[in-house]
Every structure is written in C-alpha cells, then in structure tokens.
KEKE-3310 file (N, C-alpha, C; in steps of 0.2 Angstrom, whole numbers, plus 5000, padded with zeros to 4 digits):
npx = (5004:5003:5011:5003:4990:4988:4988:4976:4967:4968:4964:4951:4946:4948:4940:4931:4937:4944:4953:4954:4967:4973:4967:4971:4985:4984:4978:4989:4998:4992:4992:5006:5008:5001:4988:4978:4972:4978:4969:4958:4960:4955:4941:4942:4947:4937:4926:4931:4931:4918:4912:4918:4912:4899:4899:4903:4892:4882:4887:4887:4873:4868:4875:4869:4855:4857:4861:4850:4841:4847:4846:4832:4829:4836:4829:4834:4838:4837:4845:4836:4824:4827:4826:4813:4807:4812:4805:4792:4792:4795:4783:4774:4780:4778:4764:4761:4766:4758:4745:4746)
npy = (4994:5011:5026:5037:5031:5025:5037:5043:5033:5033:5046:5046:5037:5044:5055:5061:5068:5077:5091:5108:5111:5099:5094:5103:5100:5086:5090:5096:5086:5077:5085:5086:5073:5073:5070:5079:5094:5110:5120:5114:5113:5122:5119:5105:5105:5112:5103:5091:5096:5099:5087:5080:5087:5084:5070:5070:5076:5066:5055:5059:5061:5048:5042:5050:5045:5031:5032:5038:5028:5018:5024:5024:5010:5005:5012:5024:5040:5056:5072:5081:5074:5076:5090:5092:5086:5094:5106:5103:5100:5113:5119:5113:5116:5130:5130:5125:5134:5145:5140:5142)
npz = (5000:4996:5002:5001:4999:5011:5019:5014:5018:5032:5034:5030:5040:5051:5049:5057:5066:5059:5057:5050:5048:5047:5035:5026:5025:5020:5008:5002:5002:4993:4982:4979:4975:4964:4963:4966:4959:4960:4959:4964:4978:4988:4988:4991:5004:5011:5009:5015:5028:5031:5029:5040:5051:5049:5051:5064:5070:5067:5074:5087:5089:5087:5099:5109:5107:5111:5124:5130:5128:5136:5149:5150:5149:5160:5170:5175:5183:5176:5174:5170:5175:5188:5189:5186:5197:5207:5204:5206:5220:5224:5221:5229:5242:5242:5241:5253:5262:5259:5263:5277)
capx = (5000:5007:5010:4997:4984:4988:4986:4969:4963:4968:4960:4944:4944:4948:4937:4926:4941:4948:4953:4956:4975:4975:4964:4976:4991:4982:4978:4996:5001:4988:4994:5012:5007:4998:4981:4973:4974:4979:4962:4953:4962:4950:4935:4943:4947:4930:4922:4933:4930:4911:4910:4920:4907:4893:4900:4903:4885:4878:4889:4884:4866:4868:4877:4863:4850:4859:4862:4843:4838:4849:4843:4825:4829:4838:4825:4839:4836:4841:4845:4829:4820:4828:4824:4805:4805:4813:4800:4786:4794:4795:4776:4771:4782:4775:4757:4760:4767:4752:4739:4747)
capy = (5000:5017:5030:5041:5027:5025:5043:5044:5029:5036:5053:5044:5034:5049:5061:5064:5073:5081:5098:5112:5111:5092:5094:5107:5095:5081:5092:5098:5079:5075:5089:5084:5066:5074:5067:5084:5100:5116:5123:5110:5113:5125:5115:5099:5106:5113:5097:5087:5099:5099:5080:5079:5090:5080:5064:5071:5077:5060:5050:5062:5060:5041:5041:5052:5041:5025:5034:5039:5021:5014:5027:5021:5003:5003:5016:5029:5047:5061:5079:5083:5071:5079:5097:5092:5084:5100:5111:5100:5101:5120:5121:5110:5120:5136:5129:5123:5141:5149:5138:5143)
capz = (5000:4995:5008:4999:5000:5018:5022:5013:5022:5039:5034:5030:5046:5056:5047:5062:5070:5055:5057:5044:5047:5044:5028:5022:5025:5016:5001:5000:5000:4987:4976:4978:4972:4957:4964:4967:4956:4964:4958:4968:4985:4993:4988:4994:5011:5013:5009:5020:5035:5031:5031:5047:5055:5048:5054:5071:5072:5066:5079:5093:5089:5089:5106:5113:5107:5114:5131:5132:5128:5142:5154:5150:5150:5167:5174:5178:5184:5173:5177:5168:5180:5195:5189:5187:5204:5211:5203:5210:5227:5226:5221:5236:5248:5241:5243:5260:5265:5257:5267:5284)
cpx = (5004:5006:5004:4991:4983:4985:4978:4965:4963:4964:4953:4942:4944:4945:4933:4930:4946:4948:4955:4963:4976:4972:4969:4982:4989:4981:4984:4999:4998:4991:5001:5012:5004:4990:4976:4976:4974:4972:4957:4954:4957:4944:4936:4943:4941:4926:4924:4931:4922:4909:4912:4915:4901:4893:4900:4896:4881:4880:4887:4877:4865:4869:4871:4857:4851:4859:4854:4840:4840:4846:4835:4825:4831:4834:4830:4836:4840:4841:4839:4824:4820:4825:4816:4803:4806:4807:4793:4786:4793:4787:4773:4773:4778:4767:4756:4761:4761:4746:4740:4744)
cpy = (5006:5021:5035:5038:5027:5031:5045:5039:5031:5042:5051:5041:5039:5055:5064:5069:5077:5088:5102:5111:5104:5091:5098:5103:5090:5084:5094:5091:5077:5079:5087:5077:5067:5071:5073:5090:5106:5120:5120:5110:5116:5121:5108:5100:5108:5107:5092:5089:5098:5092:5078:5081:5086:5074:5064:5072:5070:5055:5053:5060:5052:5039:5044:5048:5034:5027:5035:5032:5017:5017:5024:5014:5001:5008:5021:5036:5051:5067:5082:5081:5075:5086:5097:5090:5091:5106:5109:5101:5109:5122:5119:5114:5127:5136:5128:5130:5145:5147:5139:5149)
cpz = (5000:5001:5007:5001:5007:5021:5020:5017:5029:5039:5034:5036:5051:5054:5052:5066:5066:5056:5051:5043:5044:5037:5024:5020:5020:5009:4998:4998:4994:4981:4974:4974:4965:4957:4965:4963:4961:4964:4962:4976:4989:4994:4992:5002:5014:5014:5014:5027:5036:5033:5038:5052:5055:5051:5061:5074:5072:5072:5086:5094:5090:5096:5110:5113:5111:5122:5134:5133:5134:5148:5155:5152:5157:5172:5178:5178:5180:5176:5175:5173:5186:5195:5189:5194:5209:5210:5206:5217:5229:5226:5227:5242:5248:5243:5250:5264:5264:5261:5275:5286)
residu = (MET:SER:ASP:LEU:THR:ARG:LYS:VAL:MET:LEU:ALA:SER:MET:GLY:LEU:MET:SER:LEU:THR:GLU:LYS:LYS:ALA:LYS:GLN:LEU:ALA:ARG:ASP:LEU:MET:LYS:GLU:GLY:GLU:LEU:ALA:GLU:THR:GLU:GLU:SER:GLU:PHE:ILE:GLU:THR:MET:VAL:GLU:LYS:SER:GLN:GLU:ILE:SER:ARG:ASP:ILE:ASN:LYS:ILE:ILE:GLU:GLU:LYS:VAL:GLU:LYS:TYR:PHE:GLU:LYS:PHE:ASN:LEU:VAL:THR:ALA:LYS:ASP:LEU:GLU:GLU:ILE:ASN:GLN:LYS:LEU:ASP:LEU:LEU:ILE:ASN:GLU:LYS:LYS:GLY:SER:LYS)
# end
C-alpha cells in the first residue's frame, strides 16, 4: 500500500476529528502526488471539513439516542427528571406556606 493510499485511508477513518489544518496538509500531500489539482484545493478542504462536522453530528446523535435508551431501560434518573422533581417540590412548599 502506498504512503498516499495509507494517508487517505487514515484521513477517511479519522474524518470525524479532521481539522482544517489536517485537511490542508492532506491536500498539499495529494497535490504533491499529482492526485489533486491546485484549483481544487480549497473545495477539497472545505468538503473534508464539512464531512468531518457532519459525521461528528451523526455520531453524537447516535450516542445520545443510545444513552437515552439505556437510561429508560435501566430506569435511571436524569438531570431533567431531577429538575422536574425540584419544581414540583417548590410548588408543594409554596402551597404549604400559602395555606398557613
């Protein structure tokens, strides 16, 4: 496997954490190897960064959904649940104070 192929594979595997700096370096490497035209550089970088952000959003969404399912499955209390309980307690305390 050529060094260039390896870099492209690593870039695609690590796309979710790809920074603009890394995308620029990859573009320069591809241009050196003749795999990318200089006129395509900025579009390539922009596309790589956008894809990285898109993949990150998708993975975060999947993780959030999985965590929510586990919380439901194991009947765990969330911060939102605690906030709702606190609000109800505040209402009951205020009602109790008002009835005295």
